[in-house]
N, C-alpha and C positions, 0 to 999 in steps of 0.2 A: 874350052877344053872338052866339054860334054860331047860334042859331035865327033871329035877325034877318038875319045875313049869308046864311044858307041861303035865307031867304025872298026876299031881294034878288037872289040868283043865279037863283032860279026865275023871277023877274020880268024877268031880263036887264037889270037897272038899273046905271047908272053910279053909282059911290060914291066918296067921299073918305074915306080911312082915316087917322086920327091914331093914332100909335103911339109917339111919342118923348116920354117924360115930362120930358125936359130941354129940349124945344122944342115946346110944346103947340100952336104955330101951324103947324108943318110937317105935311104930309100927302102921301099918294100918291093918285093918281086913276086909276080904271079900272073894269074889270068883273071879277067873280069868274070865274076859269077852272076852279078845282077847290077843294073844301072838304071837310074832315072835322072831327071834334070837336076835333082838335089843331091843324091847320094850314090855312092858306088860301093859294092861289096867285092872284095878281091879274095880269091882262093890263093893263099900264100904258100911259098916254099922257102925254106931256109937256104943258106949258102952251100949246104951239102946236097941239095936237091930233094929234101924230105918235106912232106906236107907239114905246114905250120899254121893251119887253121884258117878261119875266115875273118876278114877285117872290114869294117864299115867306116867310111869317112865321107865328108862333104866333097862333092865334085869341085866346088870353089876353092877347097884347100889344096888341090893339086897345083904345085908350082911349076913342075916340069915332068915330062914323061920321056922314056927312052925305050926303044925296041929295035930289034934287028942288029944289035951290037954284039961285040965279042962276049960280053957277060951273058947275054941271052942265049947265045949259041952254046956256051959252056954249060949253062943251066939246063938247056934242052937235052943235052947228052946225059947229064946226071939224073934228070927226072925220068928220061926214057919214054916209052910209049904207054904211060899211065893214062887210063881213061877214068876221069873223075866222074863221080856220080853227082848230077846236078842237085843243088840244095833245094830247089823249088822256090827260092826267094823270088818274088815278083814285085810289081809296082803297087803301091808306093813302097819303095825299098826299105826305108827305116821301119815302118810298121811291120812289114813282112819279116824283116830280120829279127825284130824283137819277138814276134810270134814264133819264128823258127827256134830261137834260143829258149823261150819259155816252154813251148810245147814239147821240145826235145829234152827238157831237164838239163840243159847245158850250163856249165859254169860260164859266166860272161863277165868281161871287164868293160868298164865305162870310163871314158874321159868326159868330164863335164866342163862346160863353159870355156873351152880352149885353154885349160890349165896346163897342158903339156905333160901331164902324168895321168895314169889311170887312177881315178878317185874311188871307184866302187868295184868290188869283186864279189860275185855271188850268183844266186839263182833268182831269176825273175819270177816273182809270185803273182803279180797282177799289173795290169795297166788299165786305169780307170780315170776318166775325166782329165786326161793329159798328164796324169801322175803315174810314174813307174815305182813299184814297190819291189825291193830286192832283199832276199834273205842273204846277209853277208856271210862270207866264209874267209877265215884266216888264210892268207896266201902261202904260208909256210907249213902250218900243221894240219890244215884241212878241217879246222873246227868251226862250228857255227859261231857267228860273231854278231848277232843282233840283226835288226831290220833297219833299212834306210829307205827314204822316199825322195824322189826328185822329179822335176818337170821333164817331160819327153823333149821339149824344146831346148833344154840345156845340154842334150847329148851332142858332143862334138865328134866322138868316134867310139867304136866298141868292137870287141872281138871275142871269138870263142874257138874251141876245138884245137888249141895249140897243144903240143906234147906236155908242156908244163901244166896246163889246165886239166888235161886228162889225168895226170899224175895226182894233182890235188883232189880231183873228183874221186879217185880211188881211195885216197886217205880219208876224205869226207865220208864216203860210204862205209869204210872200216870203223870210223869214229861213231857212226850211227848204228853199228852192229849189223850191217848188211853184208 
């Protein structure tokens, strides 16, 4: 799948990626922002054609991809001629995406060990010795919720910059008196 995804990135194609074996009808839609042999970062759009953040997942988790179909054509019309600013994420993609989130002070969600849900939500404080330290944030009220640590090798997927995360970041900043 890596070679096909790389080809579609070079062609700047919109693509639907299916990755959930428990729900083979669900997918994410967008363009490839960065890719290496292990991971892919997608610039996502929601079904209304609005930007929906960046999403990292393992290339091996892609079950199926679709492009050039009626849905892609519909979405291209909704999205329009938007020129995305490249994130600057490079190889190795996982390390670069973590640095992008940490250095940009972005709220980030992590799925760990293939759990099927996002287990951690917060700001990346550090990455040392293969351990990621995150200052957790409550996903509803935007309040600080302690610190957690986990192995970088246990990250299955992660995302940032969705509209929901930007809203929670605003609440967090208000809660911090900013």
